[in-house]
N, C-alpha and C positions, 0 to 999 in steps of 0.2 A: 495572506496571513491566515493561519489555521486557528480555529477556536480552541483546539487542544492538540498538543504535539508532544512526542517523546523522541529522544535521541539516544544513540549508543555509539561509543567509540569501539573500533575494531582494528586489528592489525592487518586485515585484508586490504589489498590495494583497491582504489576506487574502480578501476576497470574490471576487476574480478567481481566485486559486488554488483556492478552494473550489469555484467554479462548474465549473472544469475537472476537478479531482480527484474531485468527486462525480458526474461524468458518465462512467460506464464506457465509453461508446462512444468517448471520446477516448483511452483508455489505450493502444491499439496505436500511436497517432500519436506519443506522446512517451515511452512506457516501452519501453526497448530489450529487455525480456524478454518482453513480452506481444504475442501476435499476434491474439488474439480473446478477448472476454469476453461472456458472455451471462448476465445476471441476470434476464431475463424482465421487465424494467422498470427504473424508476429505483432509485438507491441508497437503500435504506431498511432499517431493522432488520427482519430476517426474510427479506429477499430471498435467493434461492439460485439457483445455476446452475453454469456451468462457465467455466474459463479455460484457454486453450491458450497455452503458452509457445513462444517462438521456437526453443527447443531440442527442441520436439516433444512435450513432456509435456502431458497434459490432466488437469486437476484439478477436483474438485468444490469449489465455494466457496460461502460464505454470509456474510451481513453480520449480525453479532451486536449491534452497538451503533453508533448514529449520534448524534452531538452536532452538530446542524445548524450549519453555518458554521465548525466547529472540528475535528471528528475523527470517524473511523469505524474499526471493526475488521472486517477480512476474515479469515475462517477458511478454511483450505485443507487438503486432503488432500495426501499426498506421501510420508509416511513410515509404516511399519507401526505401528499402534496409537497414532498420534501425530497431533495436529493442529497446524498452524502458525497462529499468531494474529498477524496483521500489524496494528499500530496506526499509522494515518496521521493526522497532525495538522498544522494550520496555526494559528499565533498571530501577532498583530501584533508587529512588531519594528521600531523606528525608523520610517522612512518606508515600510516594506514589510512583509515577513513572514518568519517562521522556519518552515520546513517540515521535518517529521521523519517518519521511518518506523522503526519498531522491530519486532522479532519476538520472540515467546516461544513455547515449545512446551508442549503439555499432552497428557496421556494417560499410560498405564502406562509407556511407554518414554521419556517426555520427559526424565527425569533422565539417561539415557544419551545420547540424541541432542543435548541442549542443549549439552553440552561439545564434542561433535564437530562440530555443524552451525551453531549460531546465529551465530557469528562469520563463518563462510564465507558464510552467507546474507546477512548484513548488508553484506558486501563489495560486493554488487550494488546497494545502496541509493544511493550517491552518483550513479551514472549516471542512475537514474530520477528522483531529486530534481532533478538538473541539467536533465533533459528537461522535467520539470514546470515548473521555474522559467523556462526558456527559452520554453516555450509560454505561460505566464502573462504574462511580460514583453512578448512580442510581441502578445498579445491585448489587454492592458489598460491 
């Protein structure tokens, strides 16, 4: 379960959404916060690399769990003694999909940062979900 999550309905089919979301090379195109991602290969459990945000931050990232066609978890640095765990999920909904992104924090300082940060981090999710939906609807 995520500390904070946002979802969006799209008319894009789940397999189209998944094809785009699971290809990190597309992220800078539709995610307004990401300028570069390098995982050293495809999205898979155990992949690791870096992500550069448009605000100029560079974070180590890793993929901890992939449920092909459905969900993945990206773990990122960014706060002292804390990891940000982003759960990205697509599920069938009506004639299209419901796409969701959530964040939870883990580590020794997570209880402190969760209350201060999780909601603010999640405020950025609607824009990236909209970008993903728009990309998937145009593609598919």
